[in-house]
N, C-alpha and C positions, 0 to 999 in steps of 0.2 A: 244344838239339840236341847229340847226341854228336859227338865229333871227326870220326868217319868221315863225317858228314854236312856239317859246317860248314867243314872244311878243303878248300882247293883243292890240286890236284897241281902246285904251283909251288914253287920253292925255299923251304924252311921259314922261312928268315930273313926273308922278306917278311911272313910272318904275325907273327913276333916283333918286327920293326922297325916295320912299318906297319899291323899288325892287319888285313891283307887276309884276309878270310874271308867265308863266307856268313852273313849276319845274318837275312835274311828280313824281311817286313813284314806288316801286318794281323794281328799277334798277338792283339790284343784281340778282333778278329772271330772268328778261328779258335777261340780259347778259349771265347768265348761260345756259338757255334753248336754246338760239340762237346758242351758241357755240356747245352745245351738238347735236343740229339738224344738224349742218354742219358736225360734226364728223360722224353721222349716215348716212349722204349722201356721205361721202368720199370726201368732198370738203372743201376749205378754206372759213371761214365765210366772209372774205373780198370780195369774189366773188358772194355772195348771197344776195337776197332780201327776208327778212323773216318778217312775222307778228307773233308776240308772244302774246298769250292770257293768262294772269295770272288771272284766274277766281276763286273767292272764296267769302268769306263774304265781302272782299274788292277786287275789280277787276280793272285791267287796261290792255290796249292793246297797243302795241308799234310797230312802223314801224322801223325795223332794216335793214338799207341799208349799205351793205359792212362792217358790224360789228359795225356800229355806229347808235345811235338813231337819226332818222330823225324827229319823232314825237311820242307822247304818249298821251293817253286819259285823264289821271289825270292832274290837272292844278296847280293853286296857292295852292290849298289844295287837299286832296283826294276826295273831293265831286264831282268834275267834271268827266264826262265820261259816262261809261255804268252803267246800273242799278245794284246795289249791294244789300247786305243783308238788310241794313237799310238806305243806302244812295240813294238819288233820281237819281244821275247822272245828265246829261245835262237837263237844263230847261231854260225857258225864265226868265232872271233876274228880270223882272218887277213883277214876281209872289211874290218875297220877300216883296216888298212894298204893293202889293195888299192884301196879307194875313195878313200883319201887321195891315193894316187898318181894315180889316174885323174882325179879332180876337182881335183887340186892344192889340197887343203885340209888343215888340221891334223887330228890324231886327235880333238881336242876338238870340232871342227866335225862330224866323222863321227858321234861319239857323240850330238851334239845332233840330228842327223838321225834316228838310231836311237831317240831318246827322243821327239821331237816331230813327226816326219813319216813315221813308219813304222806298224807294226801294222795295224789295220783300215783306217785312213785311207790309208796308203801302198799297201797291197796292193790295195785296191778302187779307189783314185784317186777316191774319192767322199766318204766321211765317216768320222769316228771314232765316230759314234753308231750303235749297233747297230740302233736303230729305223729309221734311214734305210736301212741295208743290207738289213734284212729286207723293208722295203717295196719297195726296188729289185729285190731278188731275186724277189719275187712277181710283179713286172712283167716279168721276163725278163732282167734285167741279169746277164750271165754273170760279170763280175768280182765283183760283190757276192755272188753265190751261191758262187763258188769261195772267196772270202775267209771266208765263214761256215764252209764245210767245213774250211778250214785251221785255224780257231780250234777247232772241235769236235775235229778230229783230234789237236791238241796236248793238249787237255783229257783225251781218252780215254787217250792215251799216259801222261800223268802219273798219272791215277787207277790205271791198270793197273800201272804201275811201283811205286806206293806200296803197292798191295795185295800185290805180291810182296815189297817191302822189309819189310813188317810180318808176312809169312808168314800172311796172312789179312786179311779185311775183314768188318766187321759192318754198317757204314753209310756212306752217301755223303750229304753235306749241301751244298745250294746256297744261297748268299746273295749279297748285293751287287745292284747295279742290274740286271745281266744275269741273274744267278743267280735272283733273285726274280721277274723279270718276263718273261724270254725263254722262253716255253713250248717253242718249237721246239728251242732249244739243249739244254734238259734232256732232251727226247725223244730227240734224236739221240745225246747222250752215253750215256744209259742203255741205249738199244737197242744201242749199240756195245759195251756191257759185259755183255751177256746171258750171256757165257761164265762170268762170275763167279757167276751165279745170281741176277741182277737180274730180277725179274718185274715189268716196268713196268706201271703203271696209267694208261692214257691219260686216263680220265675225271677222276681225282684230279689229274692234272698240269695240267688246264685251269684254272689259278688264277694269281693274281698277288699278291705282297706279303703273303701270310699263311702262318702255320706249318701245314704239312700233310704227311702221309705220301703219297708218290707211287709207292709200290710196293704190290702186292697182298699180302694176308695170306698168310703162308707163304713169302714170298720169302726166299731164302737171305741176300740182302743187302738191307737196308732203306734206302730213299732218302727224303730229306726236303727240303722248301723251308722255310727258317727265316730270317725277316727278322733281320738282325744289329742289334745295339744297342751300338755301341762306347762311346757316351756313358755308358750305364749301367755298363759295366765300369770306365771311368775313374772314375766317381763312387764305385763300390764300393771300388776299389783305393785311392782317395784317403782315403776314410773309414777303411779298415783301416790305412793308413800313419799317419794322424793320431792313431790310438789309441796 
């Protein structure tokens, strides 16, 4: 990523002395699915602006511009970004000291709560597993339904922001346990991005765990479900390094 994306607006010496910066995670997945999307479009990844959504118990979204990462949602740790299974995602950092004072616990203990007791689990007070939330929402559980809407809202905001940051967007890709299997999440996200020119294909979206285009022919922005394969990327990179 370029400096404008990975640097935090904190005293620069903290980056120099402690390497505090945005690193991001799931790079192997974002790299793989962006290249696969380019292949499915019959184009070179270098010619495309793609937003990749790796959504699972841990989730991250990346802006891939011309085959390179321009930005990504996770930061110094995997806690930053969208709402995840047990991670809060983005929040006001002042909440850490406020909760510490209110609960009389250390900053490390607050961060542990944000990592392990927050996200889908904390907001719903039910489960970190999206399948449980989906089932509960269908049965009328309001907290489960609101939690799903919170997650979808964050995803839409990130995709929209990255489309703006790249000054355009050609494709959106979904991968990961939720991205590959949660039909309702993909539907809500893509319908929320119709302003970008996403012509959602409801019939095509009725799938799980297979590579498929889920927008109609002629859609200004093409959306895909592409099962990720991080092990394959690791194997290929290892082979290349071994040479």
